[in-house]
C-alpha angles and dihedrals in degrees: 000000000000116000123230111259099177127026126179114191125194094327116188129188126165134192102208105307095342117096104213090176112031114184095320120179133180142153129215119199121220113260095021135120106222126183125209109206138168144128122293109285093027092123098252097132092046091050090050090052090052092051092044094048099244087117130019127227114259085209134354131052142268116204121187124185090343095311128110102237097167093121099034117124118226096266090055090050090057091051092058091048104263109128128175138194126203138241090242110046111253115201135155094259097195094049125080122252093257090048090053089058094046091053088057093056091087127207117022133179094240093058092076124067102230098044089045091055101044099030104045094139091048098052092042090054089047091052091051091051091049092051090050091050092047091052091052090052092047089051091049090052093044091243097117090102091062095040094126098034120109112258090233090063095058124106119252091259093049090051089055090052091047091052091054093042091052089052090053091050088061089062097234129197088199128021115203108201120192109207095324092177098049112128093358121137116245096254091054091046088062092047093050091048090051090051091050092050091049092050090048089053087052091056106270118134119214137208112180134180107214141161096192096095094178088062091041091055092051097041111033130079093196136020127203118198122209129193131166092359096306138093106247102177144358136194139082117335091241090058094044092056088070095044110111093210091054093046090050092049091054096038110145094013096086090219098132097040 
């Protein structure tokens, strides 16, 4: 039986008098690909920001890999293995593609004065190993040909791939993807889905916010539905299509047709 990797319990977050997240709870099993779906205004993005550390729950709890991370800032989230990407690709535009991956590698010996002075051979060897690992990832994502190009010069699809590749470089236990397929052409959708499946098979767990329900149905083991700041249902998408609460939440949007 799969163990729970991420558990959100009764999370609450308000903007003024509006509860964007209103007692939301969910569980993500290790080794799964889980989708978080719901109509616009359901609270999905706010919940993602609570899990990722950009905002902190006003009440409730977030537990990741057995640790209470409710008050962790984003950089602490990355250190425990929870990495997120964003709806709009965020890259270091004035760095090259390979440099974008190396930045994501996190703490290194050469970043601190004393280890850099007394352990020069060690940190140089570490840098060489990181570059080798980054090159493998770039090759896997078919970005080796733009290795030394500036990130700002990439196409929209390449920026999506770079965002995911940079997440992989951080060696995540869980990758939180915010609309990874938004604005992506159909051929790249299939490629991204294949990459996500491969990474899942290699041990990475996924939680993704996504509106492309055709891709969700093909890709995801489990789907969680949010509406009005709460989780209202969970299961396979085929099952959820017949759930009255889900149909009501999407009424008029045609999403579950």
